[in-house]
Structure formats: C-alpha cells, structure tokens
VOBAFI-922614 format. One line per field, with one value per residue (C-alpha): x, y, z; residue in three letters; residue number from 0. Coordinates in steps of 0.1 Angstrom, whole numbers, plus 5000, padded with zeros to 4 digits. Example, Ala and Ser with C-alpha at 12.3 -4.5 7.8 and 13.67 -1.06 7.14 Angstrom:
BEGIN
u	[5123,5137]
v	[4955,4989]
w	[5078,5071]
r	[ALA,SER]
k	[0,1]
***
This chain:
BEGIN
u	[5000,5012,5003,4998,4999,4988,5005,4983,4976,4943,4926,4902,4880,4907,4928,4897,4881,4914,4918,4883,4887,4919,4903,4870,4888,4905,4932,4959,4953,4966,4953,4955,4956,4968,5005,5013,5047,5058,5096,5120,5153,5180,5183,5152,5126,5089,5059,5045,5053,5039,5033,5012,5027,5003,5020,5058,5062,5051,5066,5104,5101,5079,5102,5131,5109,5100,5135,5146,5116,5126,5163,5149,5128,5094,5078,5071,5047,5061,5099,5109,5144,5132,5105,5130,5152,5125,5112,5092,5120,5138,5105,5103,5139,5132,5100,5120,5144,5117,5096,5067,5055,5059,5056,5088,5102,5131,5141,5149,5170,5151,5145,5158,5191,5186,5192,5228,5241,5254,5262,5296,5278,5266,5299,5290,5256,5254,5235,5213,5203,5198,5161,5156,5165,5146,5115,5119,5122,5092,5070,5040,5015,5034,5030,5054,5052,5074,5098,5086,5054,5018,4983,4983,5002,5022,5012,5011,4999,5022,5012,5045,5080,5067,5044,5073,5096,5068,5055,5089,5095,5067,5082,5109,5132,5112,5129,5105,5097,5088,5066,5049,5011,4995,4961,4942,4910,4906,4923,4926,4940,4951,4958,4985,4989,5018,5030,5002,4967,4955,4923,4916,4895,4882,4894,4891,4917,4900,4869,4865,4882,4849,4839,4871,4861,4827,4833,4823,4856,4852,4884,4883,4895,4927,4934,4927,4953,4978,4972,4974,5007,5021,5011,5025,5058,5063,5056,5076,5106,5102,5094,5062,5038,5011,5011,4988,4996,4978,4975,4965,4953,4963,4956,4952,4985,4987,5011,5023,5017,5022,5033,5051,5020,5030,5003,4974,4940,4920,4892,4857,4842,4867,4871,4835,4823,4833,4869,4871,4859,4885,4915,4905,4899,4930,4953,4941,4947,4982,4991,4980,5001,5031,5024,5022,5057,5073,5106,5116,5150,5154,5150,5112,5111,5102,5130,5121,5137,5158,5174,5178,5194,5221,5226,5231,5258,5294,5308,5323,5356,5361,5352,5378,5405,5397,5400,5433,5447,5437,5454,5423]
v	[5000,5035,5065,5102,5128,5165,5191,5221,5251,5267,5258,5229,5227,5216,5193,5174,5172,5161,5133,5122,5122,5101,5075,5073,5063,5034,5032,5005,5006,5042,5061,5097,5113,5145,5143,5134,5144,5134,5136,5146,5127,5134,5110,5090,5082,5092,5070,5089,5082,5115,5147,5177,5208,5237,5254,5251,5285,5300,5274,5269,5237,5221,5232,5215,5184,5182,5186,5157,5136,5144,5135,5101,5095,5111,5129,5163,5185,5211,5205,5222,5229,5248,5266,5278,5293,5308,5344,5367,5386,5355,5342,5373,5370,5333,5343,5368,5341,5316,5342,5347,5384,5400,5437,5457,5452,5464,5451,5476,5473,5477,5512,5504,5485,5448,5437,5433,5454,5490,5514,5497,5465,5482,5494,5479,5496,5531,5557,5571,5546,5558,5565,5584,5554,5530,5552,5558,5520,5510,5540,5553,5544,5515,5490,5484,5450,5427,5405,5374,5364,5369,5376,5412,5423,5455,5463,5500,5517,5546,5574,5593,5595,5615,5587,5563,5582,5588,5552,5535,5548,5526,5493,5490,5461,5446,5441,5455,5453,5483,5469,5484,5486,5464,5480,5449,5439,5407,5389,5352,5331,5297,5266,5243,5208,5185,5209,5195,5200,5236,5252,5288,5309,5344,5367,5404,5416,5450,5435,5429,5396,5377,5388,5383,5351,5365,5381,5374,5373,5346,5338,5327,5292,5307,5328,5299,5278,5306,5308,5271,5270,5299,5283,5249,5264,5285,5256,5231,5254,5263,5228,5235,5205,5229,5266,5293,5319,5352,5365,5400,5403,5435,5440,5402,5394,5375,5390,5369,5391,5367,5331,5323,5310,5274,5274,5289,5297,5266,5274,5265,5297,5318,5302,5287,5252,5245,5257,5239,5206,5209,5215,5188,5161,5171,5173,5139,5125,5139,5128,5092,5093,5103,5076,5050,5058,5065,5047,5042,5057,5076,5112,5115,5154,5173,5194,5220,5224,5253,5232,5200,5219,5232,5197,5181,5205,5193,5199,5234,5222,5200,5229,5251,5225,5218,5256,5258,5228,5244,5276,5297]
w	[5000,4991,5012,5002,5029,5028,5050,5057,5080,5088,5056,5057,5025,5001,5023,5035,5000,4986,5011,5005,4968,4968,4992,4974,4942,4959,4932,4936,4974,4975,5005,5017,5051,5069,5076,5111,5126,5160,5155,5127,5127,5102,5073,5085,5059,5066,5060,5030,4994,4983,5004,4991,5008,5016,5045,5047,5030,5064,5087,5085,5107,5081,5052,5069,5075,5039,5027,5049,5036,5000,5005,5018,4987,4993,4963,4977,4958,4953,4953,4986,4974,4943,4961,4987,4960,4937,4937,4914,4898,4888,4873,4851,4840,4830,4812,4791,4781,4770,4750,4775,4775,4809,4822,4822,4857,4879,4913,4941,4972,5005,5017,5051,5057,5063,5099,5109,5080,5078,5050,5046,5036,5004,4990,4956,4954,4938,4958,4947,4921,4885,4892,4860,4838,4860,4857,4820,4815,4836,4829,4849,4862,4877,4905,4934,4951,4970,4950,4969,4987,4976,4987,4973,5004,5003,4967,4957,4925,4916,4893,4892,4908,4937,4946,4944,4968,4992,4993,4991,5026,5039,5026,5053,5047,5019,4986,4960,4923,4902,4874,4844,4846,4820,4812,4803,4784,4803,4831,4840,4868,4856,4877,4865,4879,4870,4843,4820,4835,4830,4842,4831,4854,4845,4874,4882,4907,4909,4925,4962,4972,4974,4940,4920,4904,4895,4860,4825,4805,4778,4758,4722,4713,4700,4731,4753,4735,4738,4775,4780,4761,4782,4815,4806,4793,4825,4848,4830,4830,4867,4878,4898,4903,4915,4907,4894,4867,4863,4827,4817,4781,4764,4726,4723,4740,4772,4797,4826,4857,4885,4883,4916,4934,4944,4971,4951,4967,4967,4992,4980,4994,4976,4942,4937,4933,4897,4902,4935,4921,4893,4916,4940,4913,4893,4923,4934,4899,4898,4934,4925,4894,4915,4941,4913,4899,4932,4938,4974,4983,4950,4941,4934,4931,4900,4886,4859,4825,4837,4865,4844,4816,4839,4854,4820,4810,4811,4846,4850,4864,4833,4810,4827,4826,4789,4780,4799,4780,4748,4758,4756]
r	[MET,LYS,LYS,ILE,GLY,ILE,LEU,PHE,GLY,ARG,GLU,ARG,SER,PHE,PRO,MET,ALA,PHE,ILE,GLU,CYS,VAL,ASN,ARG,ARG,ASN,THR,TYR,ASP,ILE,THR,ALA,GLU,PRO,VAL,HIS,ILE,ASP,LYS,VAL,ILE,GLN,GLY,ALA,ALA,VAL,GLU,TYR,ASP,VAL,ILE,ILE,ASP,ARG,ILE,SER,HIS,ASP,VAL,PRO,PHE,TYR,ARG,SER,PHE,LEU,LYS,ASN,ALA,ALA,VAL,CYS,GLY,THR,ALA,VAL,ILE,ASN,ASN,PRO,PHE,TRP,GLU,SER,ALA,ASP,GLU,LYS,PHE,PHE,ASN,ASN,CYS,LEU,ALA,VAL,GLN,ILE,GLY,VAL,PRO,VAL,PRO,LYS,THR,ALA,ILE,LEU,PRO,SER,TYR,GLU,LEU,PRO,ALA,ASP,THR,SER,ALA,GLU,SER,PHE,ALA,ASN,LEU,ALA,TYR,PRO,LEU,ASP,TRP,GLU,LYS,ILE,PHE,ASP,TYR,VAL,GLY,PHE,PRO,ALA,TYR,MET,LYS,PRO,PHE,ALA,GLY,GLY,GLY,TRP,LYS,ASN,VAL,TYR,LYS,LEU,HIS,ASN,SER,SER,ASP,PHE,PHE,HIS,LEU,HIS,LYS,GLU,THR,GLY,GLN,LEU,VAL,MET,LEU,LEU,GLN,GLU,GLU,ILE,VAL,TYR,ASP,ALA,TYR,TYR,ARG,CYS,TYR,CYS,VAL,GLY,GLY,LYS,TYR,VAL,HIS,ILE,MET,PRO,TYR,GLU,PRO,ARG,ASN,PRO,HIS,HIS,LEU,ARG,TYR,LYS,CYS,ASN,TYR,ASN,PRO,SER,LEU,ASP,LEU,ARG,HIS,GLN,MET,GLU,GLY,ILE,VAL,ARG,ARG,LEU,ASN,GLN,TYR,LEU,GLY,TYR,ASP,ILE,ASN,SER,VAL,GLU,LEU,ALA,ILE,ARG,ASP,GLY,VAL,PRO,TYR,ALA,ILE,ASP,PHE,CYS,ASN,PRO,VAL,PRO,ASP,ALA,ASP,ARG,GLN,SER,ILE,GLY,ASP,ASP,ASN,PHE,ASP,TRP,ILE,VAL,GLU,THR,ALA,ALA,THR,TYR,ALA,ILE,GLU,ARG,ALA,ILE,VAL,HIS,GLU,PRO,GLY,HIS,ASP,ASN,LEU,THR,TRP,GLY,THR,PHE,THR,ARG,ARG,SER,VAL,ASN,ARG,GLU,PRO,LEU,GLY,GLU,MET,ILE,ASN,GLU,LYS,ILE,GLU,GLN,GLY,GLU]
k	[0,1,2,3,4,5,6,7,8,9,10,11,12,13,14,15,16,17,18,19,20,21,22,23,24,25,26,27,28,29,30,31,32,33,34,35,36,37,38,39,40,41,42,43,44,45,46,47,48,49,50,51,52,53,54,55,56,57,58,59,60,61,62,63,64,65,66,67,68,69,70,71,72,73,74,75,76,77,78,79,80,81,82,83,84,85,86,87,88,89,90,91,92,93,94,95,96,97,98,99,100,101,102,103,104,105,106,107,108,109,110,111,112,113,114,115,116,117,118,119,120,121,122,123,124,125,126,127,128,129,130,131,132,133,134,135,136,137,138,139,140,141,142,143,144,145,146,147,148,149,150,151,152,153,154,155,156,157,158,159,160,161,162,163,164,165,166,167,168,169,170,171,172,173,174,175,176,177,178,179,180,181,182,183,184,185,186,187,188,189,190,191,192,193,194,195,196,197,198,199,200,201,202,203,204,205,206,207,208,209,210,211,212,213,214,215,216,217,218,219,220,221,222,223,224,225,226,227,228,229,230,231,232,233,234,235,236,237,238,239,240,241,242,243,244,245,246,247,248,249,250,251,252,253,254,255,256,257,258,259,260,261,262,263,264,265,266,267,268,269,270,271,272,273,274,275,276,277,278,279,280,281,282,283,284,285,286,287,288,289,290,291,292,293,294,295,296,297,298,299,300,301,302,303,304,305,306,307,308,309,310,311,312,313,314,315,316,317,318,319,320,321,322,323,324,325,326,327]
***
C-alpha cells in the first residue's frame, strides 16, 4: 500500500476534500491522510510516498521536515528545494528568456538597511540609484510590490515619481519590484497541475476579494490555446507541480503578471464550486500518478527544465580544465 499525505495550516476545505477524493477512488490501494509528525530525525525516511505541501512557506520547521523527507525519497509537491530558492524577479527573468511576455520590471534594494548590516555592507551599490533610467524603462503608472510572497500584500499603484519616493519609505526592509502597469482587456487566473493539466478561470483583481472570480471574460479558442501554452511552458521550465499563473490580456497578447503561486488559493468559498471541484479532482489524479511511479529511496522530486538543463551540461571544472589545456 502507498500513502499520500497532505500538510496544511488553517485551511480545511481543500485538504479534506482532497483526502476524501483520493480515498474514494480506491486506486491501487493508495490512501491519503493528513501528515502526522511526532519527530524529525536526520536521514530518516517518513511513511509517505507523496506529500502535498500547503503550509511550509510559512513554517520553516515544516520546510526542513519536507527537505529531509525528499532526501529520503518522498515525492514532495512542490519541490521544497526549488520553492525555497525561487522568487518573482527570477521568474520574470526566465520568462523573458523563453519568450513569454511580461511587464517591464526592475528590482529595488530595500528602503531600510537589512538587519545586521550597515552602509559599509553596500559598498557595491550606487547611491542614489539611477532612478531616472529606471522610471523611463518601467514608465508610469506602475506597481510596486514585494519580489517574493503573495496575497496582494504591500502592493502599491504609483502614478509618478513623487508617489514612488513617498511610498517606498513605507516598505521598510522589503525588497520590492517596480513593474509596468498592463492596462488589460481581460484577466485570467490559471491553475496548472503536473505541468500539463491547465484550468483557466476568469478573474478580476480589481473586485473585492469575494467577487474576484465573478466576472464574464470569455476567451476565444485561439486565446485559450495561447494561455494554455504559456502556462504549461512556464511551469515546465520552473518545475512546479502545482502553481497558478495570472495572465492579463492587452491587445490580444497574454502578459504573465504573477506566476510564483505554488500554494494557490483553493478554498471552495473563495474560488467557487466548479473551480474547487477541478482543483480537488486534478490534484488527486496527479498525486495518485506520482504515488504509482514512486521509487523508494530515490529522488522523486520534480526538477524543471531550467534546472535539468544546467545539470546536464558538462561539469564546470572539466570545462575550465579543457579551456586551459587548449590555451584559451
């Protein structure tokens, strides 16, 4: 018998429905349950073949538990090593490299010095920055938001440089992004599971939170195919098993606005019955797939194209030695 665990915090609707869905199917004697932790010993395997992670981004103890489980062979969804390293600015950089349209974006150092640093810690950083060129590149109106994290926290709309200098003071030690505003004709939030299953949801971020999924955007078949292709490409390169991608449509072009959401909203009351049923059923299908192919004691994590492409290169040390021998 193989076992799937789900690790979660305050949410209840998705975890409980996911467990019920897996167990109801009774596939290959695969069962699901809430993860139970009574000790974490280094190098010791856990009882789960697959773990769905919904909380470790907020609980460092859980993140360490999951890394230990992954090292011992558990298929953790999402890969805790990649999720620990990823952030929104890198995502945008990668999108540019793979031809996905994104808003013009610059990253900014924190307004306040990070803890345990001083002005001498930033000898390599020009002060002031070349604000004029940054503003010319991004343009106004613009959005300022944290380079990591989500939930629409600490997001500011800026109309000019005066707004920026006034509001940047409020961000403390947060590292922020300054991002072009995409004035959109339609907006979609897209679930992606397993880098292959895509569900497109009309979404209106300007509405109150409880009304954001209540809008009437209706993409054409061609636009739907474009969005599905973008969502799959981003998640396959990043290596996320579960993620959501937000796409703003401007002049028929989908712009990827936010695609670092590895614990996307999956609460029935928030997303509605149809979307909830899709994410529960699809997550259960994918978790079962991962349990079926799980190999005890092996690396059962998902590694994206970006990571695998780097690993498959000739080792750097050998490349350097070869260049030296060739006199280059």
